[in-house]
C-alpha positions in Angstrom: 135.6 120.0 90.6 136.4 116.8 88.8 133.7 114.8 90.6 130.4 113.8 88.5 128.0 115.4 91.1 127.2 117.8 88.6 126.6 115.6 85.8 124.5 113.2 87.7 122.0 116.4 88.8 121.7 117.7 85.2 121.4 114.1 83.9 118.1 113.9 86.3 116.8 117.2 85.3 117.2 116.6 81.6 115.8 113.3 82.0 112.3 113.8 84.0 112.0 117.4 82.1 110.9 115.5 79.1 107.8 113.4 81.1 104.5 113.7 80.3 101.7 115.1 82.2 98.6 114.2 80.2 97.4 111.3 82.1 95.0 109.0 80.3 94.6 105.6 79.3 96.6 105.1 76.2 99.4 106.7 78.8 99.1 104.2 81.4 99.2 101.4 78.7 102.5 102.8 77.5 103.8 102.9 80.7 102.7 99.8 82.0 104.6 97.9 79.0 107.5 100.0 79.9 107.5 99.2 83.6 107.4 95.4 82.7 110.1 95.3 80.4 112.6 97.3 82.8 111.5 95.0 85.2 113.0 92.0 83.4 111.3 89.1 81.2 110.5 86.0 84.3 108.0 84.1 81.6 109.0 80.7 81.2 107.5 77.0 80.7 106.0 77.1 84.5 105.1 74.3 86.3 102.0 73.2 87.5 101.6 74.9 90.8 101.8 72.6 94.0 101.3 73.4 96.9 102.4 71.9 100.4 100.9 72.5 104.0 103.8 72.8 106.2 102.0 73.7 109.3 98.8 74.5 110.6 98.4 76.3 114.2 95.3 77.3 116.2 95.8 80.9 117.0 92.8 81.4 118.8 90.9 84.1 116.9 92.4 82.6 113.5 94.2 79.8 112.2 98.2 80.0 110.9 98.9 77.7 108.1 102.4 77.9 106.5 102.4 76.5 102.7 104.9 75.8 100.2 104.2 76.9 97.1 105.8 76.3 93.1 106.0 79.9 91.7 108.4 78.8 89.0 110.9 76.2 87.8 113.4 75.5 90.5 111.7 77.9 93.0 109.5 77.4 95.6 107.9 80.1 97.8 106.8 79.8 101.5 103.7 81.6 102.5 101.8 82.1 105.5 98.1 82.3 105.2 96.3 83.8 108.2 92.2 82.4 108.2 89.8 84.3 111.1 87.1 82.0 112.1 83.8 82.3 112.3 83.6 83.9 109.2 81.7 83.4 106.0 83.7 82.0 102.7 85.4 82.8 100.7 87.1 86.1 102.5 88.0 89.5 101.6 91.9 89.0 101.4 95.0 91.1 101.9 98.5 89.9 100.8 100.8 91.5 103.1 104.5 92.0 101.8 107.2 92.4 104.6 110.3 94.5 103.9 114.3 94.1 104.9 114.6 92.2 107.8 114.2 88.2 108.4 111.3 88.0 106.4 107.8 87.0 106.4 108.1 85.8 109.9 108.1 89.3 111.1 105.0 89.9 110.2 103.3 86.7 112.1 104.8 87.8 115.6 107.7 85.0 115.1 111.4 85.3 115.9 113.6 83.8 112.9 113.3 80.4 114.8 109.9 80.1 114.2 109.4 81.0 118.5 107.0 83.9 119.5 108.0 86.8 119.7 107.1 89.5 122.5 108.3 92.6 121.2 107.0 93.8 117.4 109.6 94.9 114.8 109.1 97.8 112.3 106.6 95.7 110.6 104.2 96.0 113.6 102.8 92.4 113.0 100.6 94.2 110.6 99.5 90.5 109.3 98.0 89.9 112.8 96.7 93.3 112.6 94.6 92.8 109.4 93.2 88.9 110.7 91.8 90.5 113.2 89.9 92.8 111.2 88.6 90.0 109.4 90.7 89.5 106.3 92.3 86.2 104.7 95.7 87.6 105.4 98.5 86.1 102.5 102.3 87.0 103.4 104.6 85.3 101.6 108.5 85.5 102.1 110.3 87.4 99.0 113.5 85.9 97.7 116.8 86.9 99.0 115.3 87.1 102.9 115.1 85.0 106.1 114.5 81.1 105.2 115.0 82.3 100.9 118.4 83.5 101.4 121.4 82.3 99.3 122.9 78.8 100.6 126.2 80.3 101.4 124.3 83.2 103.1 122.3 80.9 105.4 123.3 80.9 109.3 125.8 83.5 108.4 125.7 87.2 110.1 122.8 88.1 112.0 118.9 87.1 111.0 117.9 90.7 109.4 121.0 89.8 106.4 119.9 89.2 103.6 121.0 88.1 99.6 119.6 91.1 97.9 123.1 92.4 96.6 124.3 88.8 95.2 120.8 88.1 93.6 120.4 91.8 92.3 123.7 91.8 90.3 123.7 88.6 89.3 120.2 88.9 87.8 121.1 92.2 86.6 124.1 90.2 83.9 121.2 88.5 82.7 118.9 91.8 81.9 117.0 91.0 84.6 115.6 92.2 88.3 115.0 91.7 91.8 112.5 93.6 91.9 110.6 92.0 88.7 111.5 88.6 90.7 109.6 89.6 93.7 107.0 91.1 91.6 106.7 88.0 89.5 106.2 85.6 92.4 103.3 87.8 94.1 101.7 87.7 90.8 101.7 83.8 90.9 101.0 84.1 94.8 97.4 85.7 93.5 97.2 83.3 90.9 97.1 80.8 93.5 94.4 82.6 95.6 92.5 82.3 92.5 91.8 78.7 93.1 91.0 78.5 96.8 87.6 78.7 97.9 88.5 80.3 101.3 89.7 83.5 99.3 87.9 86.4 97.2 89.4 86.9 94.2 87.2 89.8 93.8 88.2 91.7 96.8 92.2 91.4 96.9 94.2 94.0 98.7 97.8 94.8 99.0 99.8 96.3 101.4 103.6 96.6 102.0 106.2 98.4 103.8 109.4 99.3 102.3 111.4 97.4 100.2 108.0 95.3 100.5 106.4 98.6 99.2 108.3 98.8 96.4 107.1 95.1 95.7 103.5 96.4 96.5 103.9 99.0 94.3 104.6 97.3 91.1 102.6 94.3 91.8 99.8 96.5 91.6 101.0 98.2 88.6 101.2 95.3 86.9 98.5 93.3 88.3 95.0 94.8 88.1 92.9 92.0 90.5 94.4 94.2 93.5 92.0 96.5 93.9 93.0 98.4 96.7 96.8 99.4 97.8 98.3 100.5 100.8 101.7 101.6 100.2 103.8 102.2 103.7 107.5 103.6 104.3 108.1 103.8 100.5 106.3 106.3 98.2 108.8 109.5 97.4 110.6 110.0 94.5 113.8 108.7 93.5 115.7 111.8 93.6 114.5 112.7 97.4 115.2 108.7 98.6 116.9 106.3 96.2 119.3 108.6 94.5 120.1 110.8 97.7 121.7 107.9 99.8 122.7 104.4 99.8 119.9 102.0 99.4 119.7 98.2 99.1 120.1 97.2 95.4 117.0 95.9 95.1 115.9 99.3 94.6 117.8 99.7 91.2 116.2 99.0 88.1 117.7 100.0 84.8 116.1 102.9 83.1 112.9 103.4 85.1 114.0 107.3 85.2 113.4 107.5 81.3 110.1 106.0 82.0 109.0 108.3 84.6 110.0 109.4 88.1 108.2 106.9 91.2 105.0 109.2 91.7 104.4 108.5 88.0 104.7 105.4 88.5 103.1 104.4 91.6 99.8 106.7 89.8 100.0 104.0 87.2 97.6 102.0 90.0 94.9 104.4 89.1 91.8 104.3 88.9 91.8 101.6 91.3 92.0 102.9 95.1 95.0 103.9 96.7 96.5 104.6 100.7 99.5 106.3 101.1 101.1 105.7 104.6 104.5 107.9 105.9 106.0 108.4 109.1 107.1 111.9 109.6 110.0 111.1 110.9 111.1 108.5 108.5 114.9 109.1 107.1 115.0 106.5 104.5 112.1 108.2 102.3 112.1 112.0 103.7 108.7 113.6 104.6 109.5 116.5 101.9 109.3 114.1 99.1 106.2 112.1 100.2 104.5 115.2 100.4 105.7 116.2 96.3 104.9 112.9 95.1 101.2 113.0 97.0 100.3 116.1 94.8 101.4 114.7 91.9 99.4 111.5 92.5 96.4 113.8 93.6 96.6 115.8 89.8 96.9 112.0 88.3 94.1 110.6 90.4 92.0 113.7 89.4 92.8 113.4 85.5 90.9 109.6 85.7 88.0 111.3 87.7 88.6 108.8 90.9 89.9 111.5 93.8 88.0 109.7 96.3 90.0 106.2 95.8 93.3 108.1 96.9 93.7 108.6 100.3 96.7 109.0 103.0 98.0 109.3 106.3 101.1 111.3 107.2 101.8 109.7 110.9 104.0 111.2 113.8 106.7 108.1 114.0 109.5 106.9 111.3 110.2 104.2 109.0 107.6 101.8 110.4 104.2 100.6 109.9 101.1 102.9 111.6 98.3 100.9 110.5 95.9 103.7 112.3 93.8 104.7 109.5 95.2 102.1 107.0 93.7 99.1 108.2 90.6 100.5 108.3 90.9 102.2 104.9 91.0 98.3 103.5 87.5 97.4 105.4 85.8 100.0 104.0 87.3 99.1 100.3 87.1 95.3 100.5 84.4 94.1 103.1 
C-alpha cells in the first residue's frame, strides 16, 4: 500500500492518545490560550465602532433593523437586529449565527434579494422563532457569505455559493484562519451590544448551526460574556466528521488536534450553560460521533460540578435546526 491512509490513521491515534483527562481551571486556561493562538491573531489598531442604520421594518410582533457595524479596519459587517415589541428593556439577547448558505437573510425569512420568503431553509428562520420568544436577536452576516462574498464572487453562480476557500486559504498564508476572523467579528458584535440600552449584557446567549455552530462554539469558548450556548448540527469528533469527509476549508484550524479533540474544545465552555442539538439522520455530523462527544462533555461538566447546565436533544431529522427543546432551554437560562 503506497497511499497515506495508514499513516494518517496512526497520526490521529498518536495525537489524541496524549490528551489529558484532568479537567480543572488550569487545564481550561491553558487550552483557551492555545485555541486563541491556533485561530490566529486579529488584534489591530481597531477603529472606533461606527454604526449605520440601513433599514427599519415593522414586522408586527417585532421590529427588524439592519445595521452596518465596523468590526476592524477595512471590515464592516451587516447585522439584523430583531427587537420584540411591548417588552421591558433591556432584553435578554441571543446572537444567532447562520451556517453555509446565502447569509443572515436565511435566519430572518428573506430571499437572497431581500424579498419575503415563503418556505424556510435548513436554518428554519430560527432568529424569527427566538424573537417571538421575547429575545432581542442579533444576526450578523459572517464574512464570505451573502453580501460579504469577495467582489469577484458577487453575482456569480448560486446565491448560496461562498468565498470560503479563497478567504481561508489566503488567511492561512498569514498564520490566520477564517474561523478566527469570524469569531473575532462576533466578539466585536458583543462589544457593540454592551453599549446599547436595548440589550441585557448580563444575559447573552449564542446559537448557531453547522459552520455557524463552529463559530458559536469557538466564540463561546473565548468570550465568557456568553452565558448560554446552543450548538446545532456541529458537535461531533474531528475524526467522525471533519476528517471523515471533504468539508469546507473554513473548518480546518492548524494544529487543533494537538490541542484537543472537538468534544474537549467544546467542553471549554464549562461551567457555563450548554445545549447540544443534533439530527439523528445528519450525514455531515453522524449520530454515533455526536453520542461520543456527549459522553465526553458529560464527563467534563461533572468535573466542574455543573452537570445540570449541560443538556441535549437528538431529534428525528437531518442537518437542520430543530428548536423543539433548545428555544425553551434558552428561555430558562436567560429570562
